[in-house]
N, C-alpha and C positions, 0 to 999 in steps of 0.2 A: 624270247622277245627281243633281248639287245642285239641279237643278230641281225633282225629285220630292221631294227632302228638304224643300225650302222649301214645295211644295205640300202634302204629306201629313204633315210632321212639325213644322216649325218655325213657318211663317207661316199656312198654310192652316187648321189646326185652331183656332188662336186667333181668326182672322177669322170662322170659322163659329161659334164658340161665343159670341163677343161680338155679332156683328151679325146672325147667322142670315139670310144672304142667300137670297132666294126665287128660284127659277128657273121659267120657263114656256117650253114649246116646245124643251126640249133635245133631243127626239127628231127635230128637224129637222136636227141636226148628224150627219153620217155617222160611223159607227163607225171607218172607215177610208177613205183616199183624200183628195186634196187638196180644199180648199174655202177660200174667202175669207170672213172673218168682218168685215163692214162695220158698224161701230158709231158711234153718237153719241158725244161726248166732253164730259162734263160736269165732270170732276175728274181729277186725276193718279191717283186711286184706282181708275179704271176698269180699267186693265190688271191690277190686283190681283184685283177682284171678278169680271170676265167669265171669265177662264181658271178660276178656283176652281170654277165651276158645272160643268165639264166634266172627264170623265175623261181626255180627250186633251190633249196639250200644244199650246198656242197661242203662236206666235212672232210678235213685232213687230219692226219695225226702230226703232232708236234712234240718236241723234247718235253719230258716230265718237269724239267727244271723251270719251264715257263709257267708252271701251275703250283710249284712248291716253294718258290722264293718268299722268305719271310718278310714282314713289315708292310708299311703301306705301299711301297713300290710293287712288292709282289702281289698285293691284292689287287692293284689296278692292272698289272700285267696279266694275272689270272682272268680277271673280268674281260679284259680286251681280247686275248687270244681265244677264250672260250666263246665270248660273243661273235668273234669274227669267224666261227665255224671251225675251230680246231680243238681236238681233244688229245689229252696226254697219252703217251705211249703206256700201254698196259704193261707194268713192271712185274706182274706175276709170271711172265714168260721167262725162260731161261736166258734169253738175250734181247737186245733192243729190237732186232729184226723179228723175233717171235712175238715180242710185246706189240709190235707194230700191226702184226698180222691178226693178233687177237682182237685189238681195238677195231680194226678194219671189219673183221667178220661180224663183230657186234653191230656195227653201223649198218652194215649191209643186211644183217638179219632183222633189222627194223624197217627195212624197205626203203632206205635213203641212198642218196648219191654219195659215192666215196671217191676223193680225189687223191691220186698218186703220181709221183714222179719217178718212173722206173730207172731213170739214171741215177738216183740216190742223192744227187747233189746238183748244184747249179753248174752250167757249163761255163767255164772260164774264158772261152774264146769264140762262142757262138756256134760251135760245131755240136753235132748230136752224138752222144756217146753210147756205148753198149749198155743195154738195160739189165737190171737185175732180175733174177727169176721169181722174186716174191709176187710180182703182179700175175704171173702165170698160175702160181700155186693158189694165190687168193681166188682167181676166176675159176679154177677146177673145183676147189673146195666149197665155194659158195654157190656155184652154178649160175653165175649172173653174166650178163653180157659186158664186154669191155669196149668203151667208146674212145677211140684214139683222139687226142686233142693236140692242136698246135697253136701255141701262142707266139706271135711275131711282133717284134718292136719294143717289148718291154725291157730289153737290154739296152735300149737307147734311152727310155725314160729313166732307168735306174741301172746303170752299168756295174758289172761285178766290182766290188771295191769302193763304190761311191754311193752315197745317198741319194743324189739327184744327178740327172744327166741333161738331156735336152729334150724339147718337145718332138713327139711324133704321135700318130694315131695308131695305137695298138689294134692287131687284128686277132680274133680268136675263132679257129676253125675247128668244128666237130665233124669227124668222120662217121661212116656208118658203123653201126654195132657189130662187133666181132663175136661169134658164137663158137665156142670150144667144146661143146658138150660131145662131139665125137671122141674126145680124149677122156671121157669120164672113167675114173677109177685108176688114172695113170698119174696122179698128183705127186707120186713119189719116184717117178721115172725122170732123172735129170735130163735125158736127152729131149723128152717131150716137153719139159719145162722150158728148155733153151729154145726149142722150135717155136713154141707159142710166144715167147718173150721177143724172139727175132721178128716174127710176123707182126707183132705189135709195133715194134720199133720201126718196121719198114713203113707202116701206115702213117706213123708220126712224122717220118723222114718225107714222105710223099706229100703230106699236108704242109709242112713247114717249109720244105725247099732247103733244109740244112744239109751241110756236108756231113756224111756219116763216118765215124771212125770206130773201128772194132777193137776198142779198148774201153775199159771202165774210166769214167772221169777222174776218179781218184788216182788211177795209175797214170793218166795223161798228165795230171797236175804235178805228180811226183817226178816224172820224166823231165818235165819242162823245168822244174826247179833245180834238177841235177844238171841240166844242160846249161842254165843260167850260171850256176856255181862254177861248172867247168869253164865257161867263157871268162867269167871274172878272174879265176885263178890264172888262166892262160894270159889274160891281159896284164895282171899284176906282174907275172914272170917275164913278159916281154918288155915292160916298162923300165928304163934306166933307173937305177937308184941314184940317190943324191951324190954319192961318192964318185960314181961313174961320170955324172955330169961335170963335177968339178975337175976330175982328171982330164976330161976332154978339153 
């Protein structure tokens, strides 16, 4: 109930009035039945705008900590995230990735829509990064279609590292459903999983118009930090010390 109150009464109407998000291809999302919505990830606002464009509920998985924080703050946090269409990662799995997969399978098994960001984290520079193969494994194990999604403009509304940015009209594009039934029974073949994931990412790239980088986003962020640290060290080394300045 709280999900629908947020979507149709408290949050949704305000977002629609202020930002007027534009939707393309919503007819590609089935009116009923399970499906995976695989989207790019430019901003934390993505999970607000993408579900807003559909009449159905879209569920994501979120860190279990959002649901287990003690006290009044934790209670409100739990109510908000669960009400906003997020469920905690199933910690019965051996890892967070397996826990997320278990939670996703439960949602899809109930015939609902499940939202996932194959990149695994937000893009720090607006580029599209290599997808993780969990989305492919999920598609094969649940035998449901994957609908590629591109969200454009949310990084302007809420840029990485900032709470608010500037005004723009976000666009949400839904591609045609991708059927991977031809790979049935091959969910443990890493080459097949990579092939499926790359196909999904190609469709997301085509819909979003983003530049694609064949690196995981976490790797790209680490390399950028290393490069920044190297530039800083080189600059400090090149700068004259106070003693050098006085001697001159």
